A tleap script that builds the chain and sets N, CA, C and O, in Angstrom:
source leaprc.protein.ff14SB
mol = sequence {
  NMET LYS ALA ILE GLU LEU PHE VAL ALA GLU
  GLN PHE ILE PRO SER ILE THR LEU GLY GLY
  ALA ALA GLU GLU ILE PHE GLY ARG LEU LEU
  GLU GLY ARG GLY GLU LYS PRO VAL LEU GLU
  GLU SER PHE ALA ALA ILE GLN ARG ILE ARG
  ASP ALA THR GLY LEU ASN VAL MET GLU GLY
  LYS ASN LYS THR GLU ILE ILE ALA ASP TRP
  ASN LYS ALA ARG ASN SER LEU LYS HIE HIE
  GLY LEU THR GLY ASP GLU PHE VAL VAL ILE
  ASN THR CYS ASP GLU ALA TYR TRP MET ILE
  ARG ARG ALA LEU ASP ASN ALA LYS ARG LEU
  GLY VAL THR ILE PRO ASN GLU HIE ASP PHE
  GLU ASN TRP VAL VAL ILE ASN VAL ASN CMET
}
set mol.1.N position { 5.001 -0.195 -14.381 }
set mol.1.CA position { 5.521 0.103 -13.060 }
set mol.1.C position { 6.501 -1.020 -12.691 }
set mol.1.O position { 6.158 -2.202 -12.740 }
set mol.2.N position { 7.695 -0.635 -12.331 }
set mol.2.CA position { 8.741 -1.604 -11.996 }
set mol.2.C position { 8.317 -2.488 -10.821 }
set mol.2.O position { 8.682 -3.662 -10.779 }
set mol.3.N position { 7.562 -1.954 -9.878 }
set mol.3.CA position { 7.103 -2.749 -8.734 }
set mol.3.C position { 6.266 -3.934 -9.199 }
set mol.3.O position { 6.354 -5.016 -8.618 }
set mol.4.N position { 5.457 -3.746 -10.234 }
set mol.4.CA position { 4.645 -4.842 -10.769 }
set mol.4.C position { 5.533 -5.859 -11.455 }
set mol.4.O position { 5.350 -7.063 -11.272 }
set mol.5.N position { 6.485 -5.400 -12.239 }
set mol.5.CA position { 7.415 -6.303 -12.913 }
set mol.5.C position { 8.118 -7.198 -11.885 }
set mol.5.O position { 8.246 -8.404 -12.090 }
set mol.6.N position { 8.564 -6.609 -10.798 }
set mol.6.CA position { 9.226 -7.379 -9.742 }
set mol.6.C position { 8.247 -8.301 -9.026 }
set mol.6.O position { 8.600 -9.425 -8.668 }
set mol.7.N position { 7.029 -7.834 -8.818 }
set mol.7.CA position { 6.015 -8.638 -8.137 }
set mol.7.C position { 5.719 -9.919 -8.912 }
set mol.7.O position { 5.724 -11.008 -8.339 }
set mol.8.N position { 5.464 -9.790 -10.205 }
set mol.8.CA position { 5.128 -10.985 -10.994 }
set mol.8.C position { 6.323 -11.919 -11.135 }
set mol.8.O position { 6.151 -13.100 -11.435 }
set mol.9.N position { 7.536 -11.402 -10.921 }
set mol.9.CA position { 8.737 -12.243 -10.891 }
set mol.9.C position { 8.968 -12.788 -9.479 }
set mol.9.O position { 9.971 -13.447 -9.210 }
set mol.10.N position { 8.019 -12.499 -8.586 }
set mol.10.CA position { 8.035 -12.935 -7.183 }
set mol.10.C position { 9.262 -12.433 -6.435 }
set mol.10.O position { 9.796 -13.112 -5.558 }
set mol.11.N position { 9.689 -11.248 -6.794 }
set mol.11.CA position { 10.735 -10.537 -6.054 }
set mol.11.C position { 10.025 -9.505 -5.176 }
set mol.11.O position { 10.001 -8.312 -5.476 }
set mol.12.N position { 9.452 -10.004 -4.091 }
set mol.12.CA position { 8.505 -9.212 -3.312 }
set mol.12.C position { 9.137 -8.086 -2.494 }
set mol.12.O position { 8.516 -7.037 -2.328 }
set mol.13.N position { 10.340 -8.273 -1.984 }
set mol.13.CA position { 10.932 -7.226 -1.142 }
set mol.13.C position { 11.171 -5.935 -1.932 }
set mol.13.O position { 10.735 -4.873 -1.487 }
set mol.14.N position { 11.841 -5.984 -3.079 }
set mol.14.CA position { 11.977 -4.720 -3.818 }
set mol.14.C position { 10.628 -4.210 -4.341 }
set mol.14.O position { 10.448 -3.009 -4.544 }
set mol.15.N position { 9.695 -5.120 -4.554 }
set mol.15.CA position { 8.363 -4.712 -4.985 }
set mol.15.C position { 7.661 -3.904 -3.892 }
set mol.15.O position { 6.922 -2.965 -4.184 }
set mol.16.N position { 7.898 -4.275 -2.641 }
set mol.16.CA position { 7.317 -3.517 -1.512 }
set mol.16.C position { 7.856 -2.098 -1.517 }
set mol.16.O position { 7.086 -1.140 -1.438 }
set mol.17.N position { 9.170 -1.954 -1.609 }
set mol.17.CA position { 9.750 -0.618 -1.498 }
set mol.17.C position { 9.406 0.255 -2.702 }
set mol.17.O position { 9.108 1.439 -2.545 }
set mol.18.N position { 9.446 -0.322 -3.904 }
set mol.18.CA position { 9.108 0.469 -5.087 }
set mol.18.C position { 7.609 0.753 -5.177 }
set mol.18.O position { 7.208 1.854 -5.555 }
set mol.19.N position { 6.785 -0.230 -4.831 }
set mol.19.CA position { 5.340 -0.005 -4.805 }
set mol.19.C position { 4.974 1.062 -3.792 }
set mol.19.O position { 4.126 1.915 -4.052 }
set mol.20.N position { 5.624 1.009 -2.623 }
set mol.20.CA position { 5.382 2.019 -1.596 }
set mol.20.C position { 5.812 3.404 -2.041 }
set mol.20.O position { 5.141 4.394 -1.747 }
set mol.21.N position { 6.927 3.475 -2.746 }
set mol.21.CA position { 7.378 4.773 -3.259 }
set mol.21.C position { 6.381 5.319 -4.281 }
set mol.21.O position { 6.053 6.505 -4.258 }
set mol.22.N position { 5.903 4.463 -5.169 }
set mol.22.CA position { 4.923 4.895 -6.170 }
set mol.22.C position { 3.636 5.364 -5.501 }
set mol.22.O position { 3.070 6.394 -5.866 }
set mol.23.N position { 3.187 4.597 -4.524 }
set mol.23.CA position { 1.957 4.975 -3.802 }
set mol.23.C position { 2.117 6.341 -3.151 }
set mol.23.O position { 1.214 7.175 -3.212 }
set mol.24.N position { 3.260 6.562 -2.534 }
set mol.24.CA position { 3.509 7.832 -1.848 }
set mol.24.C position { 3.612 8.995 -2.837 }
set mol.24.O position { 3.034 10.057 -2.604 }
set mol.25.N position { 4.335 8.804 -3.926 }
set mol.25.CA position { 4.487 9.873 -4.925 }
set mol.25.C position { 3.139 10.219 -5.548 }
set mol.25.O position { 2.780 11.393 -5.642 }
set mol.26.N position { 2.394 9.204 -5.972 }
set mol.26.CA position { 1.068 9.464 -6.542 }
set mol.26.C position { 0.157 10.138 -5.514 }
set mol.26.O position { -0.624 11.026 -5.854 }
set mol.27.N position { 0.265 9.708 -4.258 }
set mol.27.CA position { -0.539 10.311 -3.198 }
set mol.27.C position { -0.234 11.783 -3.009 }
set mol.27.O position { -1.144 12.595 -2.837 }
set mol.28.N position { 1.038 12.127 -3.041 }
set mol.28.CA position { 1.421 13.539 -2.896 }
set mol.28.C position { 0.946 14.369 -4.086 }
set mol.28.O position { 0.548 15.523 -3.926 }
set mol.29.N position { 0.988 13.782 -5.267 }
set mol.29.CA position { 0.470 14.491 -6.440 }
set mol.29.C position { -1.033 14.750 -6.295 }
set mol.29.O position { -1.520 15.823 -6.650 }
set mol.30.N position { -1.757 13.767 -5.773 }
set mol.30.CA position { -3.188 13.954 -5.536 }
set mol.30.C position { -3.421 15.067 -4.519 }
set mol.30.O position { -4.265 15.939 -4.725 }
set mol.31.N position { -2.671 15.030 -3.426 }
set mol.31.CA position { -2.823 16.074 -2.406 }
set mol.31.C position { -2.518 17.451 -2.982 }
set mol.31.O position { -3.159 18.437 -2.618 }
set mol.32.N position { -1.537 17.517 -3.881 }
set mol.32.CA position { -1.209 18.778 -4.541 }
set mol.32.C position { -2.353 19.315 -5.385 }
set mol.32.O position { -2.453 20.518 -5.626 }
set mol.33.N position { -3.216 18.409 -5.831 }
set mol.33.CA position { -4.400 18.805 -6.599 }
set mol.33.C position { -5.610 19.021 -5.701 }
set mol.33.O position { -6.708 19.307 -6.180 }
set mol.34.N position { -5.399 18.882 -4.382 }
set mol.34.CA position { -6.505 19.060 -3.445 }
set mol.34.C position { -7.395 17.832 -3.330 }
set mol.34.O position { -8.519 17.924 -2.834 }
set mol.35.N position { -6.903 16.682 -3.784 }
set mol.35.CA position { -7.663 15.443 -3.726 }
set mol.35.C position { -7.073 14.514 -2.664 }
set mol.35.O position { -5.923 14.669 -2.254 }
set mol.36.N position { -7.878 13.553 -2.232 }
set mol.36.CA position { -7.434 12.619 -1.207 }
set mol.36.C position { -6.846 11.359 -1.831 }
set mol.36.O position { -7.456 10.761 -2.718 }
set mol.37.N position { -5.655 10.951 -1.370 }
set mol.37.CA position { -5.092 9.673 -1.819 }
set mol.37.C position { -5.810 8.511 -1.126 }
set mol.37.O position { -6.600 8.710 -0.204 }
set mol.38.N position { -5.519 7.316 -1.586 }
set mol.38.CA position { -6.197 6.127 -1.090 }
set mol.38.C position { -6.045 5.956 0.418 }
set mol.38.O position { -6.994 5.525 1.073 }
set mol.39.N position { -4.897 6.274 0.987 }
set mol.39.CA position { -4.731 6.128 2.437 }
set mol.39.C position { -5.704 7.015 3.200 }
set mol.39.O position { -6.300 6.584 4.187 }
set mol.40.N position { -5.865 8.237 2.749 }
set mol.40.CA position { -6.803 9.164 3.397 }
set mol.40.C position { -8.242 8.673 3.243 }
set mol.40.O position { -9.018 8.707 4.197 }
set mol.41.N position { -8.592 8.220 2.053 }
set mol.41.CA position { -9.941 7.702 1.809 }
set mol.41.C position { -10.210 6.456 2.645 }
set mol.41.O position { -11.314 6.274 3.157 }
set mol.42.N position { -9.210 5.610 2.779 }
set mol.42.CA position { -9.376 4.376 3.567 }
set mol.42.C position { -9.600 4.703 5.036 }
set mol.42.O position { -10.466 4.114 5.682 }
set mol.43.N position { -8.817 5.647 5.566 }
set mol.43.CA position { -9.043 6.024 6.958 }
set mol.43.C position { -10.415 6.669 7.127 }
set mol.43.O position { -11.097 6.419 8.120 }
set mol.44.N position { -10.819 7.487 6.178 }
set mol.44.CA position { -12.143 8.122 6.258 }
set mol.44.C position { -13.239 7.063 6.303 }
set mol.44.O position { -14.231 7.229 7.013 }
set mol.45.N position { -13.069 5.972 5.548 }
set mol.45.CA position { -14.056 4.879 5.576 }
set mol.45.C position { -14.091 4.218 6.951 }
set mol.45.O position { -15.161 3.896 7.468 }
set mol.46.N position { -12.924 4.021 7.530 }
set mol.46.CA position { -12.866 3.448 8.885 }
set mol.46.C position { -13.581 4.367 9.867 }
set mol.46.O position { -14.346 3.904 10.713 }
set mol.47.N position { -13.331 5.666 9.755 }
set mol.47.CA position { -13.964 6.615 10.660 }
set mol.47.C position { -15.485 6.619 10.485 }
set mol.47.O position { -16.218 6.724 11.469 }
set mol.48.N position { -15.962 6.505 9.247 }
set mol.48.CA position { -17.410 6.445 9.016 }
set mol.48.C position { -18.015 5.211 9.686 }
set mol.48.O position { -19.101 5.284 10.261 }
set mol.49.N position { -17.317 4.087 9.614 }
set mol.49.CA position { -17.799 2.866 10.266 }
set mol.49.C position { -17.825 3.063 11.777 }
set mol.49.O position { -18.794 2.687 12.437 }
set mol.50.N position { -16.776 3.644 12.319 }
set mol.50.CA position { -16.734 3.924 13.767 }
set mol.50.C position { -17.909 4.795 14.178 }
set mol.50.O position { -18.600 4.502 15.155 }
set mol.51.N position { -18.132 5.866 13.429 }
set mol.51.CA position { -19.207 6.806 13.759 }
set mol.51.C position { -20.582 6.157 13.647 }
set mol.51.O position { -21.453 6.387 14.487 }
set mol.52.N position { -20.775 5.349 12.616 }
set mol.52.CA position { -22.084 4.743 12.370 }
set mol.52.C position { -22.410 3.609 13.333 }
set mol.52.O position { -23.572 3.386 13.669 }
set mol.53.N position { -21.376 2.894 13.776 }
set mol.53.CA position { -21.622 1.691 14.581 }
set mol.53.C position { -21.191 1.808 16.032 }
set mol.53.O position { -21.649 1.041 16.879 }
set mol.54.N position { -20.328 2.749 16.323 }
set mol.54.CA position { -19.778 2.845 17.668 }
set mol.54.C position { -18.742 1.770 17.958 }
set mol.54.O position { -18.287 1.633 19.094 }
set mol.55.N position { -18.365 1.003 16.931 }
set mol.55.CA position { -17.388 -0.068 17.119 }
set mol.55.C position { -15.965 0.500 17.191 }
set mol.55.O position { -15.673 1.558 16.633 }
set mol.56.N position { -15.108 -0.215 17.875 }
set mol.56.CA position { -13.716 0.177 18.050 }
set mol.56.C position { -12.880 -0.396 16.909 }
set mol.56.O position { -11.939 -1.155 17.138 }
set mol.57.N position { -13.230 -0.028 15.683 }
set mol.57.CA position { -12.571 -0.556 14.495 }
set mol.57.C position { -11.092 -0.164 14.510 }
set mol.57.O position { -10.735 0.963 14.854 }
set mol.58.N position { -10.245 -1.116 14.130 }
set mol.58.CA position { -8.788 -0.926 14.105 }
set mol.58.C position { -8.261 -0.550 15.496 }
set mol.58.O position { -7.351 0.266 15.638 }
set mol.59.N position { -8.854 -1.162 16.499 }
set mol.59.CA position { -8.417 -1.012 17.889 }
set mol.59.C position { -8.407 0.438 18.354 }
set mol.59.O position { -7.656 0.792 19.263 }
set mol.60.N position { -9.222 1.269 17.750 }
set mol.60.CA position { -9.323 2.661 18.152 }
set mol.60.C position { -8.107 3.512 17.824 }
set mol.60.O position { -7.974 4.625 18.334 }
set mol.61.N position { -7.226 3.006 16.985 }
set mol.61.CA position { -6.024 3.763 16.628 }
set mol.61.C position { -6.396 5.021 15.845 }
set mol.61.O position { -7.397 5.052 15.129 }
set mol.62.N position { -5.576 6.048 15.996 }
set mol.62.CA position { -5.816 7.269 15.226 }
set mol.62.C position { -5.252 7.116 13.815 }
set mol.62.O position { -4.611 6.112 13.501 }
set mol.63.N position { -5.492 8.107 12.974 }
set mol.63.CA position { -5.099 8.033 11.568 }
set mol.63.C position { -3.595 7.810 11.418 }
set mol.63.O position { -3.175 6.978 10.614 }
set mol.64.N position { -2.800 8.523 12.161 }
set mol.64.CA position { -1.341 8.385 12.053 }
set mol.64.C position { -0.903 6.967 12.395 }
set mol.64.O position { -0.049 6.401 11.712 }
set mol.65.N position { -1.474 6.394 13.436 }
set mol.65.CA position { -1.114 5.031 13.847 }
set mol.65.C position { -1.535 4.001 12.800 }
set mol.65.O position { -0.785 3.070 12.505 }
set mol.66.N position { -2.718 4.165 12.245 }
set mol.66.CA position { -3.211 3.224 11.236 }
set mol.66.C position { -2.359 3.289 9.977 }
set mol.66.O position { -1.972 2.253 9.436 }
set mol.67.N position { -2.066 4.487 9.510 }
set mol.67.CA position { -1.244 4.623 8.311 }
set mol.67.C position { 0.162 4.080 8.569 }
set mol.67.O position { 0.758 3.468 7.682 }
set mol.68.N position { 0.689 4.295 9.758 }
set mol.68.CA position { 2.000 3.723 10.107 }
set mol.68.C position { 1.944 2.197 10.058 }
set mol.68.O position { 2.891 1.556 9.602 }
set mol.69.N position { 0.840 1.614 10.525 }
set mol.69.CA position { 0.673 0.149 10.449 }
set mol.69.C position { 0.647 -0.309 8.994 }
set mol.69.O position { 1.285 -1.303 8.646 }
set mol.70.N position { -0.084 0.407 8.145 }
set mol.70.CA position { -0.181 0.039 6.734 }
set mol.70.C position { 1.171 0.144 6.030 }
set mol.70.O position { 1.422 -0.571 5.059 }
set mol.71.N position { 2.036 1.026 6.510 }
set mol.71.CA position { 3.353 1.225 5.901 }
set mol.71.C position { 4.480 0.556 6.678 }
set mol.71.O position { 5.653 0.749 6.359 }
set mol.72.N position { 4.134 -0.225 7.690 }
set mol.72.CA position { 5.149 -0.801 8.576 }
set mol.72.C position { 6.150 -1.669 7.825 }
set mol.72.O position { 7.352 -1.562 8.067 }
set mol.73.N position { 5.690 -2.515 6.930 }
set mol.73.CA position { 6.607 -3.404 6.197 }
set mol.73.C position { 7.579 -2.583 5.357 }
set mol.73.O position { 8.787 -2.813 5.397 }
set mol.74.N position { 7.052 -1.628 4.599 }
set mol.74.CA position { 7.917 -0.786 3.763 }
set mol.74.C position { 8.936 -0.050 4.614 }
set mol.74.O position { 10.125 -0.028 4.294 }
set mol.75.N position { 8.470 0.550 5.698 }
set mol.75.CA position { 9.372 1.319 6.550 }
set mol.75.C position { 10.380 0.424 7.264 }
set mol.75.O position { 11.525 0.826 7.468 }
set mol.76.N position { 9.966 -0.786 7.648 }
set mol.76.CA position { 10.894 -1.733 8.287 }
set mol.76.C position { 12.009 -2.115 7.325 }
set mol.76.O position { 13.172 -2.204 7.717 }
set mol.77.N position { 11.654 -2.338 6.073 }
set mol.77.CA position { 12.668 -2.674 5.074 }
set mol.77.C position { 13.554 -1.467 4.764 }
set mol.77.O position { 14.775 -1.582 4.661 }
set mol.78.N position { 12.919 -0.328 4.622 }
set mol.78.CA position { 13.631 0.897 4.246 }
set mol.78.C position { 14.638 1.322 5.319 }
set mol.78.O position { 15.724 1.807 5.001 }
set mol.79.N position { 14.269 1.138 6.593 }
set mol.79.CA position { 15.102 1.617 7.694 }
set mol.79.C position { 15.734 0.480 8.492 }
set mol.79.O position { 16.227 0.700 9.598 }
set mol.80.N position { 15.724 -0.723 7.944 }
set mol.80.CA position { 16.271 -1.876 8.664 }
set mol.80.C position { 17.722 -1.627 9.047 }
set mol.80.O position { 18.525 -1.149 8.245 }
set mol.81.N position { 18.029 -1.956 10.267 }
set mol.81.CA position { 19.378 -1.770 10.771 }
set mol.81.C position { 19.570 -0.448 11.492 }
set mol.81.O position { 20.487 -0.315 12.302 }
set mol.82.N position { 18.724 0.526 11.210 }
set mol.82.CA position { 18.838 1.829 11.864 }
set mol.82.C position { 18.200 1.835 13.244 }
set mol.82.O position { 18.547 2.653 14.096 }
set mol.83.N position { 17.258 0.911 13.460 }
set mol.83.CA position { 16.535 0.881 14.735 }
set mol.83.C position { 17.096 -0.149 15.700 }
set mol.83.O position { 16.624 -0.255 16.832 }
set mol.84.N position { 18.098 -0.912 15.268 }
set mol.84.CA position { 18.668 -1.930 16.123 }
set mol.84.C position { 17.971 -3.268 16.018 }
set mol.84.O position { 18.423 -4.247 16.612 }
set mol.85.N position { 16.878 -3.331 15.271 }
set mol.85.CA position { 16.179 -4.598 15.083 }
set mol.85.C position { 17.006 -5.505 14.198 }
set mol.85.O position { 17.482 -5.099 13.138 }
set mol.86.N position { 17.171 -6.747 14.649 }
set mol.86.CA position { 17.945 -7.695 13.863 }
set mol.86.C position { 17.094 -8.383 12.802 }
set mol.86.O position { 17.588 -8.719 11.726 }
set mol.87.N position { 15.805 -8.594 13.109 }
set mol.87.CA position { 14.928 -9.329 12.212 }
set mol.87.C position { 13.699 -8.498 11.855 }
set mol.87.O position { 13.224 -7.676 12.638 }
set mol.88.N position { 13.206 -8.745 10.646 }
set mol.88.CA position { 11.939 -8.189 10.196 }
set mol.88.C position { 11.084 -9.376 9.786 }
set mol.88.O position { 11.499 -10.185 8.957 }
set mol.89.N position { 9.893 -9.484 10.360 }
set mol.89.CA position { 8.995 -10.589 10.033 }
set mol.89.C position { 7.773 -10.008 9.323 }
set mol.89.O position { 6.978 -9.279 9.917 }
set mol.90.N position { 7.642 -10.351 8.026 }
set mol.90.CA position { 6.515 -9.860 7.233 }
set mol.90.C position { 6.120 -10.919 6.209 }
set mol.90.O position { 6.911 -11.796 5.861 }
set mol.91.N position { 4.890 -10.820 5.740 }
set mol.91.CA position { 4.438 -11.613 4.605 }
set mol.91.C position { 4.746 -10.768 3.374 }
set mol.91.O position { 3.986 -9.864 3.027 }
set mol.92.N position { 5.853 -11.064 2.721 }
set mol.92.CA position { 6.329 -10.195 1.646 }
set mol.92.C position { 5.355 -10.116 0.465 }
set mol.92.O position { 5.180 -9.048 -0.122 }
set mol.93.N position { 4.732 -11.228 0.121 }
set mol.93.CA position { 3.782 -11.218 -1.000 }
set mol.93.C position { 2.581 -10.339 -0.671 }
set mol.93.O position { 2.173 -9.508 -1.482 }
set mol.94.N position { 2.025 -10.522 0.505 }
set mol.94.CA position { 0.862 -9.755 0.921 }
set mol.94.C position { 1.175 -8.261 0.991 }
set mol.94.O position { 0.401 -7.431 0.515 }
set mol.95.N position { 2.300 -7.936 1.578 }
set mol.95.CA position { 2.670 -6.522 1.715 }
set mol.95.C position { 2.918 -5.887 0.345 }
set mol.95.O position { 2.502 -4.754 0.102 }
set mol.96.N position { 3.595 -6.612 -0.549 }
set mol.96.CA position { 3.830 -6.088 -1.896 }
set mol.96.C position { 2.501 -5.887 -2.626 }
set mol.96.O position { 2.300 -4.880 -3.304 }
set mol.97.N position { 1.601 -6.856 -2.479 }
set mol.97.CA position { 0.287 -6.751 -3.111 }
set mol.97.C position { -0.401 -5.446 -2.705 }
set mol.97.O position { -0.876 -4.696 -3.559 }
set mol.98.N position { -0.452 -5.179 -1.391 }
set mol.98.CA position { -1.180 -4.004 -0.921 }
set mol.98.C position { -0.491 -2.696 -1.297 }
set mol.98.O position { -1.164 -1.700 -1.564 }
set mol.99.N position { 0.836 -2.686 -1.322 }
set mol.99.CA position { 1.541 -1.475 -1.764 }
set mol.99.C position { 1.189 -1.169 -3.222 }
set mol.99.O position { 0.889 -0.029 -3.575 }
set mol.100.N position { 1.230 -2.202 -4.056 }
set mol.100.CA position { 0.915 -2.010 -5.474 }
set mol.100.C position { -0.550 -1.655 -5.662 }
set mol.100.O position { -0.874 -0.778 -6.462 }
set mol.101.N position { -1.425 -2.310 -4.951 }
set mol.101.CA position { -2.861 -2.020 -5.061 }
set mol.101.C position { -3.121 -0.553 -4.735 }
set mol.101.O position { -3.878 0.113 -5.441 }
set mol.102.N position { -2.503 -0.045 -3.676 }
set mol.102.CA position { -2.693 1.360 -3.299 }
set mol.102.C position { -2.084 2.291 -4.347 }
set mol.102.O position { -2.675 3.320 -4.675 }
set mol.103.N position { -0.917 1.941 -4.873 }
set mol.103.CA position { -0.290 2.762 -5.919 }
set mol.103.C position { -1.187 2.819 -7.153 }
set mol.103.O position { -1.366 3.880 -7.751 }
set mol.104.N position { -1.747 1.671 -7.528 }
set mol.104.CA position { -2.641 1.634 -8.690 }
set mol.104.C position { -3.890 2.479 -8.456 }
set mol.104.O position { -4.358 3.155 -9.372 }
set mol.105.N position { -4.426 2.448 -7.255 }
set mol.105.CA position { -5.604 3.253 -6.941 }
set mol.105.C position { -5.279 4.735 -7.074 }
set mol.105.O position { -6.037 5.490 -7.683 }
set mol.106.N position { -4.144 5.152 -6.501 }
set mol.106.CA position { -3.751 6.563 -6.622 }
set mol.106.C position { -3.485 6.946 -8.075 }
set mol.106.O position { -3.850 8.040 -8.504 }
set mol.107.N position { -2.850 6.052 -8.837 }
set mol.107.CA position { -2.593 6.327 -10.254 }
set mol.107.C position { -3.899 6.536 -11.005 }
set mol.107.O position { -4.022 7.454 -11.816 }
set mol.108.N position { -4.867 5.679 -10.728 }
set mol.108.CA position { -6.170 5.802 -11.390 }
set mol.108.C position { -6.826 7.135 -11.051 }
set mol.108.O position { -7.406 7.780 -11.924 }
set mol.109.N position { -6.738 7.552 -9.793 }
set mol.109.CA position { -7.313 8.833 -9.381 }
set mol.109.C position { -6.650 10.001 -10.114 }
set mol.109.O position { -7.282 11.027 -10.368 }
set mol.110.N position { -5.368 9.830 -10.448 }
set mol.110.CA position { -4.635 10.862 -11.181 }
set mol.110.C position { -4.881 10.803 -12.685 }
set mol.110.O position { -4.543 11.740 -13.409 }
set mol.111.N position { -5.468 9.709 -13.155 }
set mol.111.CA position { -5.647 9.515 -14.582 }
set mol.111.C position { -4.399 8.962 -15.252 }
set mol.111.O position { -4.239 9.078 -16.467 }
set mol.112.N position { -3.516 8.363 -14.463 }
set mol.112.CA position { -2.275 7.784 -14.984 }
set mol.112.C position { -2.520 6.321 -15.326 }
set mol.112.O position { -2.982 5.548 -14.486 }
set mol.113.N position { -2.213 5.949 -16.550 }
set mol.113.CA position { -2.353 4.562 -16.991 }
set mol.113.C position { -1.059 3.823 -16.672 }
set mol.113.O position { 0.032 4.298 -16.990 }
set mol.114.N position { -1.186 2.665 -16.047 }
set mol.114.CA position { -0.034 1.814 -15.748 }
set mol.114.C position { -0.084 0.653 -16.740 }
set mol.114.O position { -0.925 -0.236 -16.609 }
set mol.115.N position { 0.804 0.654 -17.724 }
set mol.115.CA position { 0.722 -0.320 -18.823 }
set mol.115.C position { 0.743 -1.789 -18.392 }
set mol.115.O position { 0.100 -2.621 -19.033 }
set mol.116.N position { 1.462 -2.120 -17.329 }
set mol.116.CA position { 1.546 -3.531 -16.938 }
set mol.116.C position { 0.603 -3.890 -15.782 }
set mol.116.O position { 0.799 -4.900 -15.108 }
set mol.117.N position { -0.406 -3.070 -15.562 }
set mol.117.CA position { -1.380 -3.376 -14.513 }
set mol.117.C position { -2.024 -4.744 -14.757 }
set mol.117.O position { -2.266 -5.491 -13.810 }
set mol.118.N position { -2.298 -5.070 -16.012 }
set mol.118.CA position { -2.933 -6.354 -16.328 }
set mol.118.C position { -2.038 -7.532 -15.930 }
set mol.118.O position { -2.549 -8.599 -15.589 }
set mol.119.N position { -0.715 -7.360 -15.968 }
set mol.119.CA position { 0.192 -8.427 -15.528 }
set mol.119.C position { -0.004 -8.705 -14.042 }
set mol.119.O position { -0.016 -9.854 -13.603 }
set mol.120.N position { -0.157 -7.628 -13.283 }
set mol.120.CA position { -0.401 -7.752 -11.841 }
set mol.120.C position { -1.728 -8.464 -11.584 }
set mol.120.O position { -1.791 -9.413 -10.802 }
set mol.121.N position { -2.781 -8.000 -12.247 }
set mol.121.CA position { -4.106 -8.594 -12.052 }
set mol.121.C position { -4.105 -10.071 -12.459 }
set mol.121.O position { -4.689 -10.906 -11.769 }
set mol.122.N position { -3.454 -10.387 -13.570 }
set mol.122.CA position { -3.382 -11.782 -14.018 }
set mol.122.C position { -2.628 -12.649 -13.024 }
set mol.122.O position { -3.056 -13.769 -12.744 }
set mol.123.N position { -1.522 -12.165 -12.485 }
set mol.123.CA position { -0.748 -12.928 -11.509 }
set mol.123.C position { -1.617 -13.236 -10.286 }
set mol.123.O position { -1.607 -14.356 -9.775 }
set mol.124.N position { -2.357 -12.248 -9.829 }
set mol.124.CA position { -3.213 -12.447 -8.661 }
set mol.124.C position { -4.279 -13.502 -8.951 }
set mol.124.O position { -4.526 -14.377 -8.122 }
set mol.125.N position { -4.902 -13.425 -10.109 }
set mol.125.CA position { -5.931 -14.405 -10.462 }
set mol.125.C position { -5.345 -15.820 -10.528 }
set mol.125.O position { -5.932 -16.768 -10.007 }
set mol.126.N position { -4.208 -15.947 -11.160 }
set mol.126.CA position { -3.591 -17.260 -11.333 }
set mol.126.C position { -3.063 -17.825 -10.024 }
set mol.126.O position { -3.223 -19.017 -9.761 }
set mol.127.N position { -2.440 -16.997 -9.204 }
set mol.127.CA position { -1.725 -17.474 -8.023 }
set mol.127.C position { -2.477 -17.355 -6.700 }
set mol.127.O position { -2.134 -18.030 -5.729 }
set mol.128.N position { -3.478 -16.521 -6.656 }
set mol.128.CA position { -4.183 -16.311 -5.391 }
set mol.128.C position { -5.655 -16.677 -5.484 }
set mol.128.O position { -6.174 -17.383 -4.620 }
set mol.129.N position { -6.318 -16.214 -6.502 }
set mol.129.CA position { -7.764 -16.390 -6.623 }
set mol.129.C position { -8.168 -17.682 -7.309 }
set mol.129.O position { -9.243 -17.749 -7.906 }
set mol.130.N position { -7.343 -18.698 -7.238 }
set mol.130.CA position { -7.617 -19.948 -7.962 }
set mol.130.C position { -8.897 -20.564 -7.507 }
set mol.130.O position { -9.285 -21.619 -8.007 }
savepdb mol mol.pdb
quit
């Protein structure tokens, strides 16, 4: 996956957009098979916690708002300049990590092998999980 190649080269901005595209494409393929992509499963987990505990998890936001928050960095980069915003403030490494993590989860659900997944995992171990 090109997003992983860019991530391990610490080119996080293009990694965000390509990782997000992969996550979305794999997610749509899952939905086409009648299966839930990682974003849907993640929201369902939040809803189960809300139901079980009565807690206002994720500030009580609905599914659309939460998914928009999860995709905010990608969408800010993708549409920068169209909204009149001059600056985008994001943690590029963190956002790229989560885009790729979600893409990998959807790929696994589809049975798609990502040959350079181990490069991503190794980079995280070396640079984050020290």
